[in-house]
N, C-alpha and C positions, 0 to 999 in steps of 0.2 A: 504494499499499499504506500501511498505517497503522503498526504498531509495528515491523515487521522492519527497515525502513530506519533507524529511529531507533536501534535496537540497534547496527547496523553503524556508524552515525555517532558513537556514543559518548555518547548522551544518558544522563543519570542516571535510570534507571527508578524508583528510589526517590523521587527528588524529583518526578518527573512524577506518580507515583501519589498522592503526598500532595496535590499541587495539584489533581489531578483528583477525588480523593475529596472535597476541600473544595468544589470547584465543583459536583459532582454531588449533593451533599447528604450527610446523615448516613447511617450504615449501617442505621439503622432504616427500614424500609419496610413496606408492607402485606404480610401473609403470603400465600403462594401458596394459592389457593383450588382445592383438588383434589377429586376425586370423593368424595362423602360428607361434606364439610364444610359448615358453615352458609353460606347465601347472604347476599347483601347486602340491606340495607333502605334505604328512602328516607332520604336525608340522611346515610348512612354513607359512609366513605371509599371510594375506588375499590378494586376487588379484582383481583388477578392470577390468571389461569387458564392453566395450562400444559397444552397438548394435544400428545400424542406421536403420531407416525406418522399424521398426518392425510393421507388419500389425496388425490391430485390427478389430473392428466391422465396416464393409463396406470398400470398396476398397480405398476410399479417406482418411480414418482415419489411419494414421501411426504416430508413435512417436519414437524418439530416447530415449533409456533408458540406464542407467548405472547399472550394477550388481556388488555388492560387495559380493564375496563368503566368507563364514566364514573360520576362520583359520582351517587348517587341511583338507579342501576339496581336494579330490583327482582327481576329473574329470578334464581332460585338458580343457583349455579355448577354446570355440568354437568347440569342438570335436563333430562330428556327427557319429563317429564310435565306441566310447567307451560306456560302460554301463553308464547309468545315475547315478550321485552321490546320496547318501542317504541324503536327506535334505528336510524335509516337512514343516518347519516353515519359513515363508516369511514376509517381511515388505515392504510396498510400500510408498514412500515419494513423495509428490508433492510440489516443491519449490515455492518461491515467486518471486516478481519482481527482475529483474537484475541478478538473479542467473542463471548461464550457465556453460558450460564446461570451464575448466580452460583456455585452449588455445584460446577460443573465448573471454573470459572476459579480458585477458591481452591486447587485440587489441583495446578495447574501453576505452576512457579516464575515464568515470565514472565506468565502469565495473572493470577496473584495481584496483580501490580503494577498491573494495569489493571482491577481489579474495580469501580472507580468508574464504569466504562462497561459494566458487564454488561448483559445484555438486560433484566433486571428494572429496573435503575436508568434505563436509557434509556427504557423504557416509561413510567416516571413523569415523566420530563422531557417526553416527547411528550404525555402527558396534560395537562400544564400548557400546552403550546404549542397543543393542540387541545382545549380544554375542551368537554365534551358529546359527544365522538366516541368510538367504539370504536377502540382502537389495537391493531393486530396487528403483532407483531414476528416475522419469519420467520427461523428459524435456518438457516444454510447447511447443505446436506445432507451436507457433508463438511468436516472441519477437519484438513487435512494437517499433521502434526507439532504439532497443537493450536494452530496459528497461522494457517495460510492458509485462508481461507474459500473454499470451492469451491461455486458454485451450479450444479451439474451438472443439476439438475432444470429450470433456467430457460434455460441457455445452455451450449453446448458449451465445455468448459474443460479445461485441463491440470491437473495435480495441485496447482499453485500458484494456480489460480484465474484464470489469464490466459484471456480469452475468444476464441472464434472465432465471430463473429456470422454469422447467416444469416437468411433471410426466413421460414423455416417450422419453426423448432425447437419451437415450442409453448409459449413462456413465458406468453403471455396465456391460452391454454387451461388451462395448469396453475394459474395464479393464480385463474382463475374457479372451477375445480373445488376448489381448496384452500380458498377462502373459503366456498363453498357448504357443503362438508362441515364445515369448522370452525364455521360459524354454526349448523349443525344440532346438532353435538355440544355447543356452548356454550349451547344453548337459545334462540338468536336466531331460529331457524326452527323450526317445528313438526316432530315426527318425520316423516321421509320427505319433508320440504319440499324438500330439495336435489334430490331425484330426481323428485318428482311435480309441482313447480311451476316456472314459468319463473324463471330467475335471470339478472340480479339482480331482486329484488322491486321493486314500485313505490316510487318515492321514494328509492331507494338512490343514494348518492353516494360517491365514492372519491377519496382523495388518496394518491399514491404518493411515497415518500421513500426515496432511496438515499443511503447514506453510504459514502465511500471505495470499497472493493471492491464494496459493494452496488450501486453505480451501474451495474455491468455488466448487472444485471437490467433496469433502466430502458432502457439502451441497446438491449438485445435486443428489448424491447417496441417501441421506435421502429422497428426494422427490420421488425417484423411488422405494423405498423399498416395498410399498404395492403391486405393480405389479410384482416385481421381486420375492418376496417370493412365489407367486402363480405360477410362471413359472417353468416348469419341468427342464429346463436347468439352469436357473439362481438360482433357489431355493437352490440347494446344494452349489453353489458358495457363495451366501449371508450367508448361514449357516456356512461357514468356517471362516467368519470374527469374530475374537475374541476380537479385540480392535479397537477403533477409537480415534485418538488424533487430537484435534484442537489446533494449536499453534499460538496464537495471530492473529487470522483471520482479514483480512482487504482487501478492494478493493476500486476502485475509484467511485463506485456507491453510491447513497444516501440512500440505504436501503438494507435489506437482507444480511447483513454481517454475521449474525447468523440466523439459521432457527428458526422461531417463530410460524409457522403454527402448531396448536395443533394436527391435524390429522396426519401430517407427523411425529411429535415428538412421537405420540403414537405408530406408527409403529417402530420407532427407539428404544423406550423403550422396546417394545415387542420382538425385535430381540434377546435380551439376551446378546448382546455384551457389554463389559466394555467400558464406554465412559469417555473421559478425556478432560477437557477444561483447557488450560494453557494460561494465558494472562499476559500482562504487562501494566503499565500505558500509554505507548506509544499509544496503541490502545483504551483501554477502558476508559481512563481518558482524552482524547483529547477534550477540550471544543469546538473546531471547528467542531467536528464530534460526538456530544453527543449521536446520535442515536446508535453508535456502543456499548457503554456501556449499554444503555437501552436494546438493543437486546440481549446482552450477559446475562444480569441479567434475562431476560424473558426466554431465552433458558435454563438456569440453573434451574430457579424456576419451569418451566413447566415439565422438565424431573424429577425433584425431586417429584413433585406431582404425576407423572405417575409411580413412583416406579422404575425408571431406575437405573442401576448400574453406578453411576456418581461420578467422582471426579472433583473438581474445585479448581484451584490454581492460585493465583495472585503472580507473581514473581516480585522482585525488588520494592516492595510496597513503601519502604521508600527512594527510589532514584528518582531523576528527570526523567521524560520520555525522552527516548533517542533511536535513531536508533540502537545504540550499544546494549542496553539491549533487544531491539526488536529481533535482531538476536541471542543474547545469550540464548534466551529461547530454541533454538535448542539444546544447551548443558545441560540445567538445568532441562528439563522436565522429 
């Protein structure tokens, strides 16, 4: 988890918020590009487009998403009449607890302290980390008590977001449908393109990034890989994933913070994707949750034994564990 344990541990939220606001940049950012507003022009700054209730796999699975277009994108925001812009490289980010849209975080006493890590500000950070790519930030389908992110649409979870993983929940099917409909609504695919043409389109590539609680989505996808790679619809989509980033994974359950099942990890290693584990002492050196560090070490060791393309980085190793550094891994990975 991200913020909740810090509150219990007595961290000063005000001090944390100040330091995070400084680290994340000033409060001035690009305006939200909503339906009916002017589009971007070549050479203009990136624009943020918020899409609500984007349908995914099955009628009841919908998510709000935020799209950051790369600098120089020419297609108007929300246009369904213009030609799709040329952009085949995409990044999808799954945030952690308490992270929400800026306008909603400022209304909550605890959320307001963390608005330096709102979805909009994180999208801008990722835009600098992945220049030239379209960045998608997927809001959790439920925020219990405005704090606990629950990714019910991607993985079976309790109200606090602790997952129960399985091999056939449909996380990959949901993400595929979510992106195809989101791209159509954003003008990245022509009208009807999501339903009338194969998805992903030619040249499409995808990097998946999970932070803190958001890593449960990546973990669920790992469990689904065996079936997905054999599926004629999902196979090409899974094959488009070039990179997967785990950023300081954590959740309130007592196990499965990191995937340790060797069969699932064998499928992950065989996928050929570049795998990246980025952690901080906040998660992997917490004596009250020693299993997190043990699972992380087993995740890394098993993938290395299986010959995976894996990088493993411990950030802020010589600094005391802190919620501040937990969030800062979003900037430093």
